[in-house]
Structure formats: C-alpha cells, structure tokens
N, C-alpha and C positions, 0 to 999 in steps of 0.2 A: 504493499499498499504504500501512497506516495500524502505525503500532506505539504506546504508552506505555511508556515505559523509567523501570524505578524502581531509582537506586543503592540496595544493599544491601548491608547485614554479610554477611549468610545470606539462603539461600531454597531451597525444595523444593516437589515436586509430587507427591503423592500420586495415586496411584486404588486405588480398592477397600481402601484401609487399609494399602496399600506403597507405599514411596519409587519414585516411576518416576526423577526426577531432583534433584538435588543442587548446588547450588555453595556456596561462602563468600563473600568480599567478591566481588560486582563488578555485572552489569546483570540485573536479571530484566527480561523483552523479551515483552511481547505483542503479536501478533501477528496483522493482519488484511488479509487479503486483500479487494480488492474488485472489480467488476466491471469488466473491460479491463483490469487492472492485466494486467503480463507480468514474462519475464523480467530484463528490463534492470530492470525497478522493482524487485525483488528482491536485482538486486545494487547499484542505489544504495543499499537499504535499508540492507543488512550490511554497504555501505563506508564510512556512516553510522555504522552501529555503532557499529564499531571506532576509530573516527576520533573521536568524541564525546568532546570534554574536559571531564566532569563531575567528575574524581576530584580530589581538593585536592592539588596541590604542597606542599613545604616551607615555602612562604608562605603556605600557607592558602588563595591561589585554586586556582579549577575550571579547572586545566590541564591534564591528564592522561588518559587515556584508557584502558579497559579494555585497551588492550594494553600500555599503559606500568607499567602496576600489576601486569601477569600475573593481573587477575581472571578470573572466569569467565563464561559467559554461560546463562542459563536461559531459554530459548525455548518459547514456551507461544502454541498457537494462540487465538483470541480473536475470532470474528466477529462479539462482541457491542460493537467499538470502532465498528462500522459504522451505529450505529443512529441510526434519524431519531426524533426525537420532537418535530417538529414538529406532527404530525396530532392530537395529546392525548397521552393518558398511558401508554397502549401503544405500546412502540417501534415498527419498522418496521425487518427487515432487507435490506430489499430492494436498497440498496447495496451489501452484501457478495456475492461471487463463488457461484456456486453451491457447492456442495459438492465436484465434483471437481475443478474447479479453484482453488477453495481450499486442499483437500489437498495439489495438487501443486505452489502458489507454495510453501507453506510449507514442504513439504520441500525446495524448492529454497533457498530460505533455511536451510533447517538446516545442508543440503548446503556452500551458498558458504560459510559460517560455519565449519565442521570443516575448511575447505581453508585459513582465513586464522587461525585462531586455536586456541590447542590444548585452552581448555575449553572443551567445549560441552555443554552439558547441554538436554534437551527435557522438555514431557509428553508429550501424543498426541493427535493429531488425533481432534477427536469424540466422546472421553471426558471423563466427568464426574470431573470432577478438583477437589480441594482443594489452595490454592495457599497455602503460610504462606512468611510473609519478615518479615523486618527490615530497613524502607525506611531508607537510611544519610541521615541530615540534615535529613529527607525532601528527597529531590532525586526530581520525575516529571517527565520534561521527554514529550507529544505530538510523534509524527513524524508526517510525511507525504510522500511521495514520489513 
C-alpha cells in the first residue's frame, strides 16, 4: 500500500460543495492500494501512521506521533499515487488495485484507524473531491508498506 502523509494545521474534503470530512491539527493521509495488497498491509500502514513521529516536541524536534498530540486523521483514497510515468507523458495506473479491491482495502484502513484512534475523518472512495489543507512545516512523507 502507498500513502502520502502531510502534517497539517487543518484539512478538509469537500464533495459537491459540501464538507465531507474535516480535521484541525493532524495528518492528511492520501491512500492507494496496489495490486496484490492485502489486509496485513493495511494493518501495517495504520500502525505506521499512528506511530509516525513527525510532530514537534517541546525542544522543536519531530519526536511525537499523531496520537501523542491528540491530532486528527483525514484519510482520502488516491489511486493516482500508483501512477507510472516511465512510459511517456500520460501516466499509467495499472499498478493500482482494481476498484473493488481498492475500495475494500481503503475501507479496511479506515476501520482499523477508527478502532485505534479517536478522530478519524474521510473522503469518499471514487468521488470527485476537493481537498483543502494547510500543510504544517511543510512536512510531506511518502510511505510504502
């Protein structure tokens, strides 16, 4: 599974002009299931997200997790993370999981996150979404599990 994690001061997802999910301080997580991914990878991704130490401690060092700072998670499906641009100027998305499996794994990530963390908001799988964020730092980290 692939994820692009952004530490944010705030973030929200709008669908058809309405706010679907919104958080204050926390992590905006763009998630992509690739062909061959499974529930074990979804679980490893959630564990990594919850323990990733990218928030500053009192000394200004990135030493705290989203759980340590009681931040939110905004989890958004993003199949374009699987883009392969090696063949030209038009990306190929053949590495992405098929839509039904991508949806199942995205929903599994969300369910696992909600079991283990207090504030979890989402986008909507397959929807045309507008994502608004204030990237804090900026801190943006790619993850592959």
